[in-house]
DOBA-390428 format. One line per 3 residues: number of its first residue (from 1); for each residue x, y, z of N, C-alpha, C. Coordinates in pm, whole numbers, plus 32768, in hexadecimal, padded with zeros to 4 digits. Layout:
<recs>
NUM> X/Y/Z/X/Y/Z/X/Y/Z  ...
</recs>
This chain:
<recs>
1> 8051/7F87/8000/8000/8000/8000/8054/807E/8000  80D8/8071/8003/8131/80E5/8004/8141/8117/7F75  811D/8195/7F60/8125/81CE/7ED9/81B7/81DF/7EB0
4> 81D9/81AB/7E3B/8261/81B9/7E08/826F/8230/7DA9  8200/8260/7D75/81FC/82D6/7D20/817C/8323/7D40  817B/83A6/7D2F/8100/83F2/7D47/809D/83E1/7CD4
7> 801F/8401/7CEE/7FBD/8403/7C82/7FD1/8481/7C2F  7F9A/847F/7BB8/7FA1/84F4/7B61/7F16/850D/7B27  7EE4/8588/7B33/7F21/85FC/7B73/7F23/85ED/7C0B
10> 7F73/863D/7C4D/7F86/8630/7CDC/7F03/863A/7D29  7EAA/8695/7D00/7E2F/86AC/7D4C/7DC4/8643/7D32  7DE6/85DA/7CE3/7D8D/8567/7CD4/7D9E/8503/7D46
13> 7DFF/851C/7DA0/7E12/84C3/7E13/7D92/84BE/7E66  7D7C/844D/7EA6/7D06/843D/7EF9/7D18/8486/7F7E  7CA7/84B0/7FB6/7CA8/84F8/8034/7C39/84BC/808B
16> 7C5E/848E/8102/7BFD/845A/8162/7BE0/84C7/81C8  7B64/84FA/81C7/7B3F/855F/822A/7B10/8519/82A9  7B4F/8539/8318/7B31/84F9/8399/7AF0/8562/83F1
19> 7A6B/8555/8401/7A1B/85BB/8445/79D5/857C/84BD  79DA/85BE/8530/799B/8582/85A5/7903/858D/85A8  78C9/85E0/8551/783A/85FE/855C/77E3/85A0/850C
22> 776D/857A/8543/7709/852F/84FA/7730/849E/84E1  76DF/845A/8490/76F8/83CC/8473/775E/83BB/8403  7768/841E/83AB/77C3/8415/8338/784A/8450/8360
25> 7894/8407/83B4/790F/843F/83EC/7988/842A/8392  7981/83CE/8333/79EE/83B6/82D4/79B8/83CD/8248  79F5/842C/8201/79C5/844E/817B/7A35/843C/8117
28> 7A20/83EC/80B1/7A83/83D5/8048/7A78/8443/7FDF  7AE2/848E/7FD0/7AE5/84FE/7F74/7B68/84FB/7F25  7B85/8566/7EDA/7C07/8579/7E9C/7C3D/8601/7EC8
31> 7CBF/8615/7EB5/7CFC/8694/7EDA/7CBD/8706/7E89  7C96/86E9/7E0D/7C56/874E/7DB9/7BD3/8781/7DEF  7B99/873D/7E56/7B1C/876A/7E93/7B32/87D8/7EFA
34> 7BAE/87F8/7F1C/7BC7/8858/7F88/7B7F/88DE/7F76  7B79/8917/7EFD/7B2F/8996/7EF0/7A9B/898A/7F16  7A61/8912/7F0B/79D6/88FE/7F33/79CA/88E6/7FC9
37> 7A32/88AB/8005/7A2F/888A/8094/7A49/8906/80E9  7AA7/8959/80BF/7ACF/89CD/810E/7A73/8A44/80F3  7A7A/8AA7/814D/7A1F/8B19/8147/7A6C/8B99/8126
40> 7A29/8BF8/80E6/7A67/8C7C/80D8/7A8B/8CB4/8163  7B02/8CEC/816B/7B30/8D20/81EC/7B8B/8CC1/8236  7B89/8C3F/8212/7BEB/8BE2/824A/7C76/8C07/8217
43> 7CDE/8BDA/825D/7D67/8BF1/822E/7DB5/8B6E/8238  7DFA/8B4C/81CC/7E50/8AD4/81CA/7EE0/8B00/81E0  7F28/8AB2/8230/7FB2/8AD3/8250/800C/8A68/8213
46> 8064/8A91/81B8/80BB/8A39/816B/814C/8A49/8198  8195/89DB/8198/8225/89DE/81B3/826E/89E6/812D  82B5/8A58/8116/82F3/8A6D/8093/8387/8A45/808E
49> 83B1/89EC/80E8/843B/89BA/80DF/8451/8970/805C  84CE/8971/802C/84F1/8928/7FB2/8552/88B8/7FD5  8536/8841/7FA3/858D/87CE/7FBD/860C/87DC/7F6B
52> 867F/87CA/7FAC/86FE/87CE/7F64/8724/8740/7F3B  876E/8730/7ECC/879D/86AA/7EA3/880C/867D/7F01  87E4/8649/7F74/8840/8637/7FE5/8888/85B1/7FE7
55> 886E/855B/7F86/88AF/84D7/7F86/8922/84D8/7F21  899A/84B8/7F52/8A13/84BF/7F02/8A5B/8438/7F01  8A91/8415/7E8E/8AE3/839C/7E81/8B73/83C6/7E63
58> 8BD1/838B/7EAB/8C5D/83AF/7E97/8CBA/833E/7EBC  8D38/8360/7ECB/8D9C/82FA/7EED/8E00/8335/7F51  8E2A/82DF/7FAD/8E9C/82FB/8004/8F05/8295/7FDE
61> 8F62/82BF/7F86/8FC0/825F/7F4F/8F76/81F9/7EFB  8F85/817A/7F1E/8F43/810F/7ED3/8EB9/80EE/7F0A  8E8F/8130/7F74/8E11/8110/7FB7/8DA1/8169/7F83
64> 8D35/812B/7F52/8CBF/8177/7F27/8C73/81A4/7FA3  8C4A/8222/7FA2/8C07/825E/8016/8B88/82A4/7FE6  8B1B/8291/8032/8AA1/82DD/8019/8A83/8332/8093
67> 8A66/83B2/807B/8A49/8410/80E7/89C1/8450/80CE  896F/8453/8135/88F4/84A2/8131/8904/8515/8193  8905/858F/815F/8914/8604/81B4/8897/8615/820A
70> 88AA/863B/8287/883C/8647/82E6/881D/86D8/830A  8886/8723/832D/886D/87AE/8356/88EF/87FD/8351  88E2/887D/8331/8955/88D6/832F/8974/8904/83BC
73> 89F4/8916/83DA/8A20/8948/845B/8A46/89DC/844E  8A46/8A24/84BC/8A62/8AB5/84B4/8AE9/8AD7/8475  8B4D/8A7D/8481/8BD1/8A9B/8449/8BDE/8A76/83B6
76> 8B70/8A4B/8377/8B73/8A28/82EA/8B86/8995/82CE  8BAC/8946/8335/8BB7/88B5/8324/8B2A/8878/8320  8B24/87F9/82FC/8AA5/87B1/82F6/8AAD/8731/8347
79> 8A40/8712/838C/8A2F/868C/83C4/89EF/8636/8359  8A1B/85BA/8351/89E3/8560/82EE/89EB/84D0/831E  899E/847C/82DC/89A1/83ED/82FA/89F2/83A9/828C
82> 8A5A/8361/82B2/8AB5/8324/8250/8AAD/828C/8255  8ABB/8250/81E0/8AC8/81BE/81D6/8B3B/819D/8179  8B99/8147/819E/8BA7/8108/8221/8BF7/8162/827F
85> 8BBA/8191/82E8/8BFC/81ED/8345/8C74/81AB/8389  8C6F/8128/839B/8CDD/80E3/83E1/8D5F/80EC/8392  8D57/8109/8310/8DD0/8113/82BE/8E08/81A1/82BB
88> 8DC6/81FC/8302/8DF2/8288/8304/8E2D/82AC/838B  8E8B/830B/8388/8EC3/833F/8405/8EE0/83D3/83F4  8EE8/841E/8462/8F06/84AD/8457/8F84/84C8/8406
91> 8F7B/852A/83AE/8FEB/854B/8356/8FDF/8512/82CB  8F88/84AD/82B9/8F76/8471/8234/8F39/84D8/81D4  8F5E/84CC/8156/8F27/8521/80ED/8ECC/84CC/8094
94> 8E52/84FB/807F/8DF4/84B5/8027/8DE6/8507/7FA7  8E00/84C6/7F35/8DF4/8507/7EB3/8D6D/84E1/7E76  8D17/8544/7E64/8C95/852B/7E27/8C98/8544/7D91
97> 8CEB/85A2/7D66/8CFF/85C1/7CD8/8D7C/8616/7CCE  8DA0/8639/7C53/8E18/868A/7C41/8E0C/8712/7C84  8D8F/8744/7C94/8D7D/87C9/7CCF/8D37/87C5/7D56
100> 8D32/8750/7D97/8CEF/8746/7E18/8D31/86DC/7E6F  8D65/8706/7EE1/8DA2/86AA/7F3F/8D8B/86DD/7FCC  8DA5/8687/802E/8D91/86AE/80BA/8DF2/8661/8112
103> 8E17/869F/8183/8E68/865B/81E8/8E0D/8630/825C  8E2A/85BC/8294/8DE1/858A/8308/8E1D/85CA/8386  8DCD/8618/83CD/8DFB/8653/844B/8DF0/85F0/84BD
106> 8D7C/85B0/84C7/8D67/854E/8532/8CF3/84F3/8509  8CDE/848A/8557/8C6D/8431/8541/8C42/83F8/85C7  8BC2/83CC/85CB/8B92/838B/8646/8B72/82FA/8628
109> 8B4A/82B2/8690/8B34/8221/8682/8AB8/8202/862F  8A5F/8263/861E/89E6/8249/85D2/89F4/825C/853D  8A6D/827D/850E/8A83/828E/847F/8A7C/831D/8450
112> 8A64/837D/84AB/8A64/840A/8485/8AF3/843F/8483  8B0D/8495/8420/8B90/84D3/8412/8B7E/856A/8405  8BE7/85B4/8425/8BEB/8643/8409/8C4B/8659/8395
115> 8C1B/869B/832D/8C68/86AE/82B3/8C83/8743/829D  8D00/8761/827A/8D26/87E9/8250/8D3D/87E6/81BA  8CEB/8830/8170/8CF6/8830/80DE/8D5C/8897/80B0
118> 8D88/8883/8035/8DED/88DB/7FFB/8DB1/8958/7FBC  8D2D/896A/7FC8/8CE7/89D9/7F87/8C9B/8A2B/7FEF  8C7D/8AA8/7FCE/8C28/8AF7/8026/8B97/8ACE/8011
121> 8B3C/8B0A/805E/8AB0/8ADD/805E/8A6F/8AE7/7FD4  8A84/8B58/7F8F/8A46/8B69/7F0B/8A7F/8B06/7EA6  8B04/8AF6/7EA8/8B43/8A97/7E4A/8B18/8A08/7E69
124> 8B0A/89E8/7EEA/8ADF/8961/7F0F/8A52/8947/7EDD  89FA/89AA/7EEB/8972/8998/7EB9/896F/897A/7E24  89C1/89BF/7DD8/89C6/89A6/7D48/89FE/891C/7D2B
127> 8A65/88F4/7D77/8AA2/8870/7D62/8A42/87FF/7D84  89F1/8812/7DEC/898F/87AB/7E10/892A/8797/7D9F  8900/8804/7D60/88A2/87F6/7CF2/88E1/87B2/7C79
130> 8965/87BB/7C6D/89A9/8775/7BFE/89C0/86E2/7C1E  89E2/86C3/7C9A/8A13/863D/7CBA/89BC/85EF/7D1D  8962/8633/7D64/8914/85F0/7DCA/8896/85AE/7D94
133> 885D/8558/7DE5/87DE/8516/7DC7/8779/853B/7E32  86F9/8535/7E0F/8691/8555/7E71/8692/84EC/7EE0  8688/8516/7F5E/8691/84B9/7FCF/860A/8477/7FEC
136> 85E0/841E/7F93/855F/83DC/7FA7/8562/8387/8026  84F0/837B/806A/84EC/8327/80E2/8504/8294/80BE  8530/8245/8120/8559/81BB/8102/84EA/8160/80D0
139> 846C/8183/80EC/83FF/812C/80BF/83D8/8146/802D  840F/81AC/7FEC/8400/81BC/7F5B/8476/8175/7F1C  845A/8106/7EDB/84C5/80AB/7EB0/84F5/80CD/7E24
142> 856F/80FC/7E1D/85B1/811A/7D9F/8641/80EC/7DAC  867D/80C1/7D3E/870F/80B2/7D3E/874F/8139/7D56  8711/81A0/7D1C/8739/822B/7D32/86C3/8281/7D0B
145> 86B1/82F6/7D4A/8646/8350/7D1F/8655/8372/7C8C  85E4/8374/7C41/85EC/8394/7BB4/85D7/842A/7B9F  85E7/8457/7B24/85DD/84E7/7B08/8552/851C/7B28
148> 84EB/84CA/7B18/8464/84F8/7B35/8453/8519/7BC8  84A0/84D3/7C1F/8497/84EF/7CAF/84C3/857D/7CD0  8518/85BA/7C7D/8541/8644/7C96/84C8/86A1/7C92
151> 8464/867D/7C3F/83E9/86CC/7C38/8381/8698/7C9B  836F/8614/7C9F/8304/85D9/7CEF/8317/85F1/7D84  8395/85F1/7DB4/83B0/85FB/7E44/83CA/868D/7E6B
154> 837F/86E6/7E2D/838C/8776/7E47/8303/87B6/7E37  82DC/880C/7E94/825D/8852/7E85/8269/88BA/7E15  81F7/88DE/7DDA/81FA/893F/7D6D/8219/89CB/7D9F
157> 820D/89E2/7E22/8225/8A66/7E5B/82A7/8A6C/7EAD  82FD/8A06/7EA1/837B/8A04/7EEC/83CE/8A80/7ECC  8407/8ABE/7F35/844C/8B3D/7F20/84D3/8B48/7F67
160> 84E8/8AFE/7FD3/8560/8B11/8024/85A9/8A8C/8039  8624/8A81/8003/8673/8A06/8010/868E/89E5/80A1  868B/8962/80C2/86B4/893B/8147/867D/88B7/8179
163> 8610/8883/813F/85D5/8807/8171/861E/878E/8137  8623/8723/8186/8657/86A4/8154/85E7/863C/8151  856C/8669/8160/84F4/8618/814C/8485/8678/8125
166> 842A/864B/80D3/83C0/86A3/80A2/8353/86B5/810B  8314/872B/810F/8298/873D/815C/8227/86FF/810B  820D/867E/8120/81C8/862C/80BC/8135/8652/80A7
169> 80F1/868B/810A/8066/86B4/80F2/805E/871B/8083  80C7/876C/8075/80C9/87D3/800E/80DF/879E/7F83  810A/8721/7F76/8124/86E8/7EF1/80A4/86D8/7E9F
172> 802F/86E0/7EE0/7FB0/86CB/7E9A/7F7F/8746/7E50  7FBF/87B9/7E63/7F89/8834/7E2C/7FC3/8852/7DA3  7F6C/8885/7D4B/7F92/88B1/7CC6/7F77/8947/7CBC
175> 7FAF/8985/7C57/7F95/8A14/7C43/7F00/8A2E/7C2C  7EBE/89D3/7BE3/7E30/89E8/7BC9/7DDD/89D9/7C48  7E02/897C/7CA0/7DBA/896D/7D1F/7DCE/89E9/7D77
178> 7E48/8A1D/7D7B/7E61/8A96/7DC9/7E0E/8B0A/7D93  7E02/8B14/7D0F/7DAF/8B7E/7CD3/7D1C/8B6C/7CF9  7CED/8AF0/7CF9/7C62/8AD5/7D1E/7C47/8AFA/7DB0
181> 7CA8/8AE1/7E07/7C9A/8B08/7E94/7C98/8BA0/7EA2  7CEC/8BE3/7E53/7CEA/8C76/7E53/7C60/8CAB/7E2A  7C29/8C70/7DC0/7BA7/8C9C/7D8F/7B38/8C81/7DF5
184> 7B49/8C19/7E43/7AE8/8BF6/7EAC/7AEF/8C59/7F21  7B5B/8CA6/7F28/7B6A/8D04/7F97/7BB6/8CCA/800C  7BFC/8C5D/7FF4/7C4F/8C20/805C/7CD8/8C62/805A
187> 7D03/8C97/80CC/7D84/8CDA/80D3/7DF7/8C77/80D4  7E6E/8CAD/80B9/7EE6/8C5A/80B1/7F57/8C9E/80FD  7F8F/8C5B/8160/8005/8C8C/81A7/8074/8C26/8198
190> 80F0/8C56/818D/8162/8BFB/8183/81BE/8C0E/81FA  81ED/8B9E/822C/8252/8B9A/8295/82C2/8B40/8263  8330/8B3B/82AA/83A0/8AE7/8280/83D0/8A92/82F5
193> 83D0/8A10/82E1/8410/89B3/8340/845D/894E/82EE  84E1/894A/8302/8536/88F0/82B4/852E/8863/82F1  84E6/880D/82AB/84CA/8787/82DE/854C/8738/82E5
196> 8563/86F9/8358/85DC/86A8/8369/85C1/8615/8356  862C/85C8/8347/861E/8537/8335/85E4/84F4/83B0  85E9/8538/8422/85B0/8500/849B/851B/84E7/8492
199> 84DB/8523/842D/844C/850D/841B/842D/847A/83FF  8490/842E/83CD/847A/83A0/83AD/849C/8343/8421  84D5/8379/848D/8503/8322/84FA/848C/82EA/8548
202> 848A/8267/855F/841E/822D/85B1/8432/824E/8644  83C6/8243/868E/83D0/8252/8720/83FE/81CC/8758  8473/81CB/8795/84A9/814F/87CF/848F/8145/8864
205> 8479/81B8/88A5/845D/81B6/8934/83D3/817A/894D  83C4/8132/89BC/8342/80F9/89DE/82E2/8164/8A10  8316/81CE/8A4C/82C3/823C/8A7D/82DB/82B6/8A25
208> 826E/82F7/89FA/827D/836B/89A1/82D1/83D9/89E1  82C5/83E8/8A65/8310/8452/8AA8/83A7/843D/8AA0  83D1/83C2/8A7F/8460/83A5/8A77/8498/83BA/89EA
211> 8441/83D9/8989/8471/83EF/8900/84A7/847D/88F3  851D/848A/88B8/855A/850D/88A2/853A/853B/8814  84F4/85AA/8809/84CA/85DE/8787/853F/8627/8745
214> 8550/8615/86C3/85B7/865B/8679/8590/86EE/8669  85F2/8744/8669/85DA/87D4/8656/85E8/87F8/85C3  8596/8856/8596/8599/8882/850B/8595/891B/8507
217> 85DA/8953/84A4/85E1/89E4/8494/8561/8A17/8452  852B/8A84/8488/84A9/8AB3/8458/84A0/8B4B/8463  8447/8B84/8411/842D/8C14/8419/839D/8C30/83EE
220> 8365/8C96/842E/82DF/8CC6/840F/82E7/8D5E/8419  82CC/8DA3/83AA/82E2/8E34/83AB/8264/8E80/83D4  8272/8F04/83E4/8204/8F58/8412/818F/8F55/83B1
223> 81AB/8F52/832E/813F/8F51/82CA/80E6/8ED7/82DB  8126/8E62/82EA/80D9/8DE6/82FD/808C/8DEA/8380  80CD/8E18/83EC/808A/8E1D/846E/8010/8E77/8469
226> 801D/8EEC/842A/7FAD/8F49/8423/7F39/8F0E/83D2  7F59/8ECA/8363/7EF1/8E8E/830F/7EA6/8E22/835C  7EEF/8DCC/83A1/7EB2/8D5F/83ED/7E5C/8D96/845D
229> 7E90/8DF4/84A9/7E46/8E2C/851A/7DC9/8E77/84EC  7DD3/8EC0/847E/7D5F/8F0A/844B/7CF1/8EAC/841D  7D18/8E3F/83DB/7CB4/8DDE/83AD/7C6B/8DA0/8424
232> 7CB5/8D7B/848A/7C79/8D3C/84FF/7C1C/8D9F/8547  7C4A/8E1C/8552/7BFB/8E81/8597/7B77/8E9C/854E  7B78/8E8B/84CA/7B00/8EA3/847A/7AA6/8E28/8471
235> 7ACA/8DBB/84B7/7A77/8D44/84B9/7AA2/8CD8/8458  7B11/8CED/8412/7B44/8C86/83B7/7B8F/8C1A/8404  7BA2/8BAB/83C0/7BEB/8B3B/83FB/7C7A/8B38/83C6
238> 7CD6/8B09/8419/7D62/8AF8/83F1/7D77/8A65/83D0  7DA0/8A4B/8353/7DB7/89C2/8325/7E4E/89B0/8313  7E89/895A/8363/7F17/893C/8356/7F29/88D3/82EA
241> 7F7C/88F3/8286/7F9A/8893/821B/8019/884A/8244  8007/87D7/8284/8078/8786/82AD/809E/8798/833F  80E2/8732/8373/810A/8732/8400/8170/879E/841E
244> 81C4/87C1/83BB/822A/8827/83D5/81EA/88B0/83E8  8189/88D3/8393/8143/8952/83A4/80F9/8954/8429  80BB/88E4/844D/8071/88DF/84CB/80CF/88F1/8542
247> 813F/88AC/8545/819A/88B6/85B8/81D4/8943/85C4  81EF/8983/8552/8223/8A0B/8559/81B8/8A6B/858E  813D/8A5E/855F/80D1/8AB5/8591/80BE/8AA3/8627
250> 80BF/8A27/8654/80AB/8A0F/86E3/8124/8A3C/8735  819B/8A3A/86F8/8213/8A6C/873C/8208/8B02/8755  81D0/8B4B/86F4/81D0/8BDD/86FC/8155/8C17/873F
253> 80EB/8BC7/8752/806C/8BFB/8785/8071/8C0D/881D  8032/8C77/884A/8025/8C89/88DB/7FA5/8C44/890C  7F86/8C50/898D/7F14/8C09/89C7/7E8F/8C37/898E
256> 7E8B/8CAD/8953/7E11/8CDF/8915/7E06/8CBA/8881  7E67/8C6E/884F/7E64/8C44/87C4/7E9C/8CAB/8763  7ED8/8D15/8797/7F15/8D7A/8741/7F9E/8D48/8714
259> 7FB6/8D4B/8691/8035/8D1E/8657/8096/8D93/8653  8113/8D7B/8678/8179/8DE3/867C/81EC/8DC2/861D  8230/8E28/85E8/82A5/8E0D/8593/830B/8DB7/85DF
262> 8354/8D67/8591/83B1/8D07/85CD/8425/8CF1/856E  849C/8CE0/85A7/8513/8CBE/8558/8571/8C73/85B5  8578/8BF0/85A3/85CB/8BA0/85FD/85B7/8B0B/85E4
265> 85C0/8ABB/864E/85AD/8A2B/8642/8536/8A00/8697  84EF/899D/8667/8483/8963/86B5/8496/88CC/86C0  847F/8898/8738/8480/8807/874D/83FF/87DD/8793
268> 8393/8827/8777/8312/880D/87B7/82E1/8780/8795  82C7/872F/87FA/8293/86A8/87EA/8204/86A9/8820  81A3/86A0/87C6/8117/86A7/87EC/80E1/861B/8803
271> 80AE/8604/887C/807B/8581/88A5/7FE9/858F/88D0  7F9E/851F/88D2/7F14/8527/8902/7F0C/856A/898B  7EAA/85C3/8998/7E9E/8615/8A10/7EC8/86A5/89F7
274> 7F0E/86BC/8989/7F38/8745/8965/7EBD/8798/8941  7EBA/8816/896D/7E4C/8870/8949/7E78/88C8/88D4  7E39/88B4/8861/7E5D/88FF/87EA/7E2B/898E/87F6
277> 7E80/89EC/87CD/7E63/8A7A/87E2/7E48/8AC5/8760  7E88/8A9B/86F2/7E87/8AEE/8679/7E4A/8AAA/85FE  7E37/8A28/8600/7E10/89DC/8588/7D84/89A3/8598
280> 7D31/89B9/8531/7CA6/898B/8534/7C8E/890E/84DE  7CD6/88FF/8470/7CCF/888A/8419/7D5D/8864/83F3  7D71/87E5/83D2/7DF9/87B1/83BD/7DF7/8753/8344
283> 7E42/8779/82DB/7E51/8725/8264/7ED6/86DC/826E  7ED3/8658/8265/7F4E/860C/8278/7F45/8587/822F  7FB8/854C/820F/7FBB/84C9/81CE/7FA3/845B/8235
286> 7FA3/83DF/8205/7F99/836B/825E/8026/8342/8288  8039/832B/830A/80BF/8322/8342/80E3/8296/8372  8164/8287/838F/8199/8208/83BE/8169/81E7/844B
289> 815A/8166/846B/8142/813F/84F6/81B9/8167/854D  81A0/8178/85CE/8209/8196/8630/825B/8211/8607  8218/8274/85CF/825D/82EE/85A6/8225/8365/85F4
292> 8277/83CD/8600/8247/8447/8640/81D4/8485/85F1  81CE/8468/856F/8165/84A0/851A/80DE/8460/8537  80DB/83DC/854D/805B/839D/8573/8031/83C9/85FF
295> 8092/83DD/8657/8073/8413/86DC/8033/849D/86CD  8067/84EE/8672/8032/8576/865D/7FA2/8571/862A  7F85/851F/85C5/7EFD/851B/8592/7E9D/84E5/85FB
298> 7ECD/848A/8650/7E7A/8456/86BC/7E5C/84C2/8722  7EBF/8517/873D/7EA9/8586/879A/7E41/85E7/8763  7E41/85FB/86DF/7DE7/865D/86A3/7D59/8628/8695
301> 7D4C/85AD/8665/7CC7/857A/8640/7C96/8508/869A  7CE9/84DA/86F6/7CC1/846D/874F/7CFD/83E9/8722  7D3C/83A2/877F/7D83/8327/875C/7D26/82BE/8722
304> 7CB6/82A4/8764/7C5D/823B/8733/7C1F/8261/86AE  7BFD/82E1/869E/7BC4/830E/861E/7C28/82FF/85AD  7CA7/831B/85C8/7D0B/830C/855F/7D24/827A/853E
307> 7D1F/8222/85A0/7D2E/8193/8583/7CBB/8162/852B  7C42/8190/8547/7BCE/816E/84F3/7BE2/81A6/8466  7C12/8223/845D/7C27/8262/83DA/7C8F/8217/838A
310> 7CFB/81EC/83CA/7D65/81A3/8383/7D33/811A/8355  7CE2/80D8/83A5/7CAA/8057/8379/7C4F/806C/8301  7C00/80D6/8301/7BAC/80F6/828D/7C04/8110/8213
313> 7C6F/815D/8226/7CC8/817E/81B5/7D07/8100/817B  7D2D/80A3/81D0/7D69/8026/819E/7D03/7FD4/8150  7C89/7FC9/8187/7C22/7F7C/8140/7BFE/7FBC/80BB
316> 7C01/8042/80B7/7BD8/808B/803E/7C49/809C/7FDA  7CC0/806B/7FFA/7D2E/806F/7F9B/7D73/80F5/7F8F  7D70/8145/7FFA/7DBD/81C2/7FF8/7E52/81A2/7FEF
319> 7E9D/81FE/7FB6/7F2E/81EE/7FA6/7F75/823A/8016  7FDB/81FB/8051/8015/822F/80CC/809C/8274/80B6  80BD/82C9/8117/813E/8309/812A/815D/8378/80C5
322> 81DB/8394/80AE/8203/8413/806F/81C1/842E/7FE9  81B9/83CA/7F92/817D/83DC/7F0E/80EA/83B0/7F0D  80B0/839B/7F81/8029/8364/7F88/7FBC/83CC/7F97
325> 7F49/839E/7FC5/7ED3/83F1/7FD6/7ED9/843B/805C  7E6D/8481/807D/7E70/84D3/80F6/7DE9/84D1/813B  7DE5/8513/81AE/7D67/8521/81F7/7D59/85AF/822A
328> 7CDE/85DB/8239/7CBE/865D/8272/7C7D/8645/82F8  7CC0/866E/8363/7C94/864D/83EA/7C51/86C4/842C  7BDB/86A9/8464/7B99/8707/84BF/7BC6/86E3/854C
331> 7BCE/8744/85A6/7C01/8726/862C/7B9E/86D3/867E  7BD5/8681/86D5/7B82/8632/8730/7B3C/8691/8792
</recs>
């Protein structure tokens, strides 16, 4: 049931509306129905991060090495996951191409390394687009990402380089769907959260309180905050497109639900019992078991209701995970 490729057009993906009201609590729709589902005055919040081609193949001497970049460090170095990390040691030089190489500063027992590249940030970005591959999640099975993945694994509104995983709920939107939402009177705000590879990590702790959430760099500017707050004040609903947009909104919101500008890191882990302050509806894909993402949707819409919704989705043949279908959740 794991989607290996997205549907075309993107907004033909299926959408399961999960609503607590009445007898018709699960509604089978498509993403293209959103202009009919949403109301004038609502505002959708999109994460405009752009996925970088963060997967690199190179050599350390005779040893083939694959590196997936994870996050940039303040000094310009990068943390990355290397295979085979056991064959690397501090001081080693990895040659990715004639114009791209890096030195290993250090490594940990989990296979993460710190790499210092031979290029500055702008030059490195250009080199990654020449030599890197899209960092598809491990459940999308490819010998290597193909050229179509450069388009498919990127939202149509991506604007700011930095993610090593796509904000997948946004992959369903097309320019024509965005225009239809505009015509419907649905507002659009953009925020930025650079999705990290930690989004794929399963919860290994037996108790949720023992799980350490990964931190991600995020920003929300005054223009977006004012648009979101004005819509809510006028009676509109705030629809978070994806878990990253939702976590950033909840990070910045005060107890009255007012969203404030933000520029920093967030490691907010939302678990059942959390009181949502800023988000009224939540558009998200179908997620992995034992993941922080399924914990999040359970916190928003109710654990038992989400288990029922997922069983319905499986019986109805919905497609799961990054390239799959999605659901629109009303709060419990």
